[in-house]
N, C-alpha and C positions, 0 to 999 in steps of 0.2 A: 807094097813092094819092100821086101826085107833082104838084108844081105845074108851071107852064108852063116853069120853068127847070130842071126835073129834080131838085128837092129834095123829100125826103119829110118832112112835118111830124112833129115828134118833141117829147118833153118830157124835160127833165133835172131831177134832184132832188138838192138839197143838204140833207141831214138833219142837224140839230144836236142835241146833247145839252145839258144844263143848264150845261155848261162851255164852250159854244160850240165844242166839237169836232165834227168831221163824220164821218158814216158813210163808211167807205172799204172798198170791196169788191174782192176778188180775183176776176177772171173765171175761171169754171170751166175747169180744165185749161190755164191759161195763167200767165204771170208778170206779167200787166198788172193794174193796179189802177185802179178808176174809180168814179164816182158811178152810182146807178141811173138808167136812162134807157129810153125805148121809144117806139115809134111811136104816132101818133094815128090811131085807126081812123075810117073814114067815119062821119059823124054824131056823133062825139064832140067836146066842147069840150076845149081844153087841160087845164082843171082835171079834167074827168072822166077823161081819159087819165092824168093824174098820179096820181089816187087808184087807178085800176086797176093801173098799173105798180108803185105803192107796195106793193100787196098781192102781185102776182105775184112781185116780185123780193126783197122783204124781209119779206113777211108781215104788214105793218101795215094797220090799218083807219083810216078817217077820224077816229075818236075818239081815236086814239093820237097825233095830230099837230095842230099849229097852223100855219096859213100865215102866214108873216112878210112875204113879198114875192114878186114874180116879175119877170123881166126885162121891160123896156118893149117891145122889139121882138124879132123872130126873130134868132137868132145862127146863122150857117151855117158848115159845114165840108164840104169836098170829100173824097171817099173816093177814094184811088188805084185805078187800074184793076185792080191785082192783088188787090184785096180785093172786087171786084165780080164777081158771077156773069156768065158770058159772055152769057147771054140778056138781061141787063140793061144791058150796056154799050152806050153810045151814046145812051140816054135817061135813065138813072139817073146823077145827079151827086153827090149827097151828102145831107146832113141839114140841115134848118133847125129850130132848137129854141127853145122857151120854157122857161126855167129857173125853178124854184121853190125858195124857201128855206123850209124847214120846221123847226119845233122839236118834238122829241119830248116829249110830255107823259105818255106811258106809261112803260114800264119797259124796260130792256135785254132782259129775257127775253120781251118781246112780239115781238121780231124772230125771224123764221123764214126761213131761206134755202131751205127745202123746202116752201114753201107750195103749189107747183105741181109737176107732173111734169117740168118743164123748167127746172131752176134756172139762174140766170145767174151766181151766185157760189158758190164753195166755201169761202170764208173772209171774215172782215170784222173790222174793228177801228175804234175811235175815233182820229181823227188831228187834229192841229192844223188850223185853218181853212185856212191857206195850205199846201195839199198839195204834195208834190214832183212837179212835172210830168214829170220824166224817167222816171217809172214808168207814165205815161199813153201809150197808143198815139200816135205822133207827130202824126197828122193831126187829133187832137182837142185838142191842147194850147192852141191859140190861143183856141178857144171856152171852155175851161176857165178860162183866165186872164180873158177878158172877163166871164164869168158871175160868178166870184168877186169881181172888182173892182167890178162894178156892184151886187152884192148885199151887199157888206161893210158898207155904210152902215146896213143894217137889222139888224145883229147885235144881240141883246138886250144891254143894258148889264149888266155884272156888278156885283153888290151888294158893293162893296169894304167898305162900312161894316159890314154884317153879318159879313163874314169877319173884320174887325178886332175886332168885339165877341166873336165866337166864340173868337178867339185869346186875347183878354184873359181870358175865362172859364177857358180851359185853364190860362193862366198862374196865375190865382188858385187854381185847384184844386191845381196843382202846389205852389204856395207853402204852402197849408194842409197838404198832405200832408207836406212837409218839416219844417214846424214841429211836427207831431204825431209823425213817425216818424223825424226825423233826415235825414241825407244820403242821396241815392240810392245804390243798390248800385253798387259799383265806384268810388266817388269816395273817394280816399285823403286823409285829414287828418292834419296833423302832431300830435304828442302834445299833448293839452290843447286842440286846436282844436275849433271848432264850425262848423256849416254854416248860413249865412244867405244865401239865394239873392239877395236884394235888400237889402243893408244900408242903403241910403239911402231905401228906400220903406217907409212905414208898413204894418204888417200889418193883416189884417182886424179884429184885436182892438183896434186903436187907436181913439181917439175920432173920430167922423165929422167932416168939415169943417163950418164954420158954414154956416147955411142961405143966407146971402147971398153965399156964395163963387161964383166964376165956374164954369160947367160945363166939364168937360174937353172938348177939341176932338177931332174925328175927321179923319183924312186925307181930303182931297178927291179923289174919283175922277177919273182922267184919261181 
C-alpha cells in the first residue's frame, strides 16, 4: 500500500524502561541496530499497526506498555535503489512513519524476540535515549534524529527525590552497621584508632531535633 508519492505508511516504536533507556534491537543476521518498526496494513490505524508490530517484533501485548506520545506528522525517508526489489523500482520510493513513544509497564522477561516464525531481531539491550546513529542504516538516520528530538519532551521525569531518599536510607544503614560491627572489612586503622564514618554527623542514637526545627531540604530535580 503506497501513497501517491510512492511512500509506504509505517510505524516506528521507541520503547522506554523505567530509567528512560530505550529498547535497541540488532537486526537478525546483520550488524545494524534499530528500533522496532513495520508497515501499516490496509484498514489499520497507525495505533493498531503499532500494537501488532510490538507483538510481532518484541512479543509485548498492549497491557505491557503505556503510550506516552506520538509524532505529530509523518516522517519520511527514501530508500536507495540498491535496497529496493527490481519489480518495485520506479514506483516505490521509501517509508513515511508515525513514531510512538511507549513506556514498558511490564517486565524485561515479557519481551520475546521469537514471538513469530519470522523474527526481526536476534539480540537486544537497553540503551541511553540518544542512541548512536552511526550503527543505524544510513538512510534512516535523519528520521531517527527527528523522532527522538520531537518525542524527547515527553520523557517521564525521573524521581530524583526518591532516589535521594533511598541513598540516605542506605547511608544510615551503613552507619548503623559500622557502629555495631566496627570498620568495614579491608579498612586498615592505626593502632588504637576507631572507625567513625561521619564524625560531624549525629548518629541515630542521638537526641532528635526540636519539633520546631526546619525540615531538611531535598535537591531540586533539573
